[in-house]
TIDOZA-133025 format. One line per 10 residues: their letters; for each residue x negated, y, z negated of N, C-alpha, C. Coordinates in steps of 0.1 Angstrom, whole numbers, plus 2048, in hexadecimal, padded with zeros to 3 digits. Layout:
N
a	X Y Z X Y Z X Y Z | ...
***
This chain:
112
mklwetdkad	B7A 261 CD8 B8A 25C CE0 B86 255 CEA | B91 24F CEE B93 23F CF8 B9B 249 D02 | B94 244 D0E B9E 24A D1B BA7 23A D1C | BAF 243 D20 BBE 239 D25 BBA 233 D30 | BBE 225 D31 BBC 21D D3E BCB 224 D43 | BCC 224 D51 BD2 227 D5D BE2 226 D5D | BE4 218 D58 BF3 218 D52 BFB 222 D4A | BEE 221 D41 BF4 22A D33 BF8 239 D36 | BEB 23E D42 BEB 24F D45 BF5 252 D4B | BFB 241 D58 C06 249 D5F C11 242 D57
kefslyirrr	C15 23D D4B C21 23E D46 C25 24C D3C | C14 24E D36 C18 25E D34 C1F 266 D3B | C18 264 D45 C1B 272 D4E C22 272 D52 | C2D 265 D58 C36 265 D5D C43 26C D52 | C3E 266 D43 C49 26B D3B C4A 27D D37 | C3E 283 D3B C3D 290 D3C C47 299 D44 | C3E 293 D52 C49 294 D5D C5C 294 D5D | C5C 288 D56 C6C 287 D59 C74 28F D4D | C6B 291 D43 C6D 29D D36 C6D 2AD D3A | C64 2AE D41 C64 2BD D49 C70 2BC D54
dpfcffgcgn	C74 2B6 D5D C7D 2B6 D66 C87 2A6 D63 | C93 2B0 D59 CA0 2A6 D55 CA9 2A2 D63 | CA7 2AC D6F CB1 2A7 D79 CA8 2A8 D80 | CAB 29D D8B CA6 29A D96 CA2 2AA DA2 | C97 2AB DA5 C92 2B4 DAE C98 2B8 DBB | C9D 2AE DBE CA4 2B0 DCD CB2 2B3 DCB | CB7 2B8 DBE CC2 2C1 DC0 CD0 2B4 DBE | CD0 2AA DBD CDA 2A3 DBE CE2 2A5 DAE | CDC 2A6 DA6 CE7 2A8 D9B CE3 29A D8E | CDF 292 D95 CDC 286 D8F CCF 289 D81
ptsdcshywn	CD1 27E D79 CC3 282 D6E CB8 27C D70 | CAE 27E D72 C9E 27C D75 C9B 26B D6F | C97 264 D76 C94 256 D70 C84 24F D71 | C7E 255 D80 C74 258 D83 C6A 265 D86 | C5F 25F D86 C53 26A D87 C4E 26B D97 | C52 271 DA2 C50 270 DAF C3E 278 DB1 | C37 275 DB8 C2D 279 DBC C30 27D DC8 | C2E 289 DCF C2E 28D DE0 C23 28D DE2 | C15 28B DDC C07 28A DE6 C0A 27A DDA | C06 26F DE5 C05 263 DDF BFA 263 DD2
rgnsatrydp	C01 25A DC7 BFB 25C DBD BEF 24F DBB | BE8 24D DC8 BDF 245 DC9 BD2 250 DCA | BD6 25A DCB BCC 264 DCF BCD 269 DBB | BBC 268 DBA BBD 26B DAB BBD 27C DAA | BB7 281 DB4 BB3 290 DB4 BC3 297 DAD | BD2 28E DB0 BDE 295 DB2 BE5 28B DA7 | BE2 281 DA4 BE9 278 D9C BF1 27F D8F | BE9 284 D85 BED 28C D7F BF2 29A D80 | BF2 29E D87 BF3 2AC D8C C02 2AF D88 | C0B 2B8 D7F C16 2BC D81 C1D 2C3 D8B
encdgvcrtc	C11 2CB D94 C1A 2CE D9F C18 2C5 DAD | C14 2B8 DAC C16 2AE DAF C20 2A7 DAE | C2A 2A7 DA2 C31 29E DA1 C41 2A4 D9C | C4A 29B D9A C56 29E D9A C5E 295 D97 | C69 297 D8B C6D 292 D85 C7C 28E D91 | C80 280 D95 C8E 27D D9E C95 275 D9C | CA0 271 DA3 CA7 265 D98 CA5 25B DA7 | CA6 24A DA3 CA3 240 DA8 CA7 243 DB8 | CB7 249 DBB CB9 249 DC9 CB5 251 DD3 | CAB 25F DCC CA6 268 DD3 C99 265 DD9
hdtygegqgg	C90 25B DCF C86 25B DCE C83 24D DD7 | C90 243 DDA C90 236 DE3 C97 242 DF4 | C9A 24C DF2 CA3 254 E01 C96 257 E04 | C8C 260 DFC C83 26B DFE C75 266 E00 | C75 25D DF1 C66 258 DEF C5E 263 DEF | C52 25E DEE C43 262 DED C40 267 DF9 | C3C 271 DFE C34 273 E09 C32 27F E0E | C2C 28B E18 C30 295 E1C C3A 298 E25 | C3E 291 E29 C4B 294 E34 C5A 29A E2F | C66 2A1 E35 C72 29E E39 C72 2A9 E2E
aykwrkakql	C7F 2A4 E26 C85 2B0 E14 C79 2AD E0E | C70 2A8 E0C C68 2A9 DFF C60 2B5 E07 | C57 2B0 E0E C4F 2BB E12 C57 2CE E10 | C64 2D0 E16 C6C 2D8 E16 C6E 2DF E06 | C6F 2D7 DFE C75 2D5 DEF C6C 2DA DEC | C59 2D4 DED C4E 2D6 DE4 C4A 2E1 DE7 | C4A 2ED DF2 C43 2F2 DFC C4F 302 DF2 | C5A 2FB DF7 C63 30B DF0 C62 307 DDF | C64 301 DD8 C5A 2FB DCA C52 306 DC7 | C45 304 DCF C36 307 DCB C33 313 DD4
gaerfaaler	C3A 31B DDC C36 321 DE4 C28 321 DEE | C25 32C DFC C1E 323 E03 C0E 31F DF9 | C06 328 DF4 BFB 32B DEE BF8 321 DE2 | C03 31A DDB C01 30F DD2 C04 301 DDA | C09 307 DE3 C0E 2F8 DEB C00 2F2 DF5 | BFA 2FF DFA BF0 2FF DFE BE4 2F6 DF8 | BE1 2FA DE8 BDA 2FB DDF BD9 2EA DDA | BEA 2EA DD9 BED 2D8 DD3 BE5 2D1 DE0 | BE7 2D4 DF0 BE4 2C8 DF9 BD3 2CB DFB | BCD 2D2 DFA BBE 2D4 DF6 BB8 2CC DE9
rarsimkrdk	BBD 2CA DDB BB9 2C3 DCF BC2 2B7 DDC | BCD 2B4 DE0 BCF 2A7 DE1 BC6 29F DEB | BBA 2AA DF1 BB1 2A4 DFD BA5 2A1 DF7 | B9F 2A5 DEA B96 2A6 DE5 B96 296 DDC | B87 294 DD9 B87 287 DD0 B81 286 DC2 | B8C 284 DBE B87 280 DB1 B86 272 DA6 | B7F 26F D99 B7C 262 D94 B89 266 D8C | B8E 256 D8B B9B 255 D89 B92 257 D73 | B8B 255 D72 B8A 25A D60 B8B 267 D61 | B85 270 D69 B86 27C D68 B99 27D D6A
ailgcmvllg	B9D 276 D72 BA8 27E D70 BB7 27B D67 | BAF 26F D5F BBA 267 D52 BB3 274 D47 | BA5 277 D4A BA3 283 D3F BAD 28E D3F | BB0 292 D4A BB4 29F D4F BC3 29F D48 | BC8 291 D4E BD4 28F D49 BD7 28C D3B | BD1 287 D2F BCF 287 D21 BCE 298 D20 | BC2 29B D27 BC8 2AE D23 BD0 2B3 D25 | BD9 2B4 D2B BEA 2B8 D2F BED 2B6 D25 | BF1 2A6 D23 BFE 2A4 D18 BF5 2A5 D0B | BEB 2AE D0A BE6 2AE CF7 BE2 29F CF2
ra	BDB 29C CFC BD6 28C CF8 BC6 28B CF5 | BC0 294 CF8 BB2 290 CFB BAF 29F CEF
***
């Protein structure tokens, strides 16, 4: 089995999230066009974590953006509940090599 490149994993994971969440996470009613990461996608430990990502429309993504503050934090905490939200933060603060994260993505998507 050949491990995907980061670009391929990003595209496949984004499609997965956008199919999972057909309408914007922020409740505006628009169809999803983007995969938004609560914790920045630069962190491999949560880059392909479905609990870290939400399908959003372009307008809300531009408005609320990626990040841990404001409306996104409130909605994410409500979505996950206190225990899962805290666990997500612990994962976001951990270190994982990108190849291990990509392998986890491939397993999640049934491609490994």
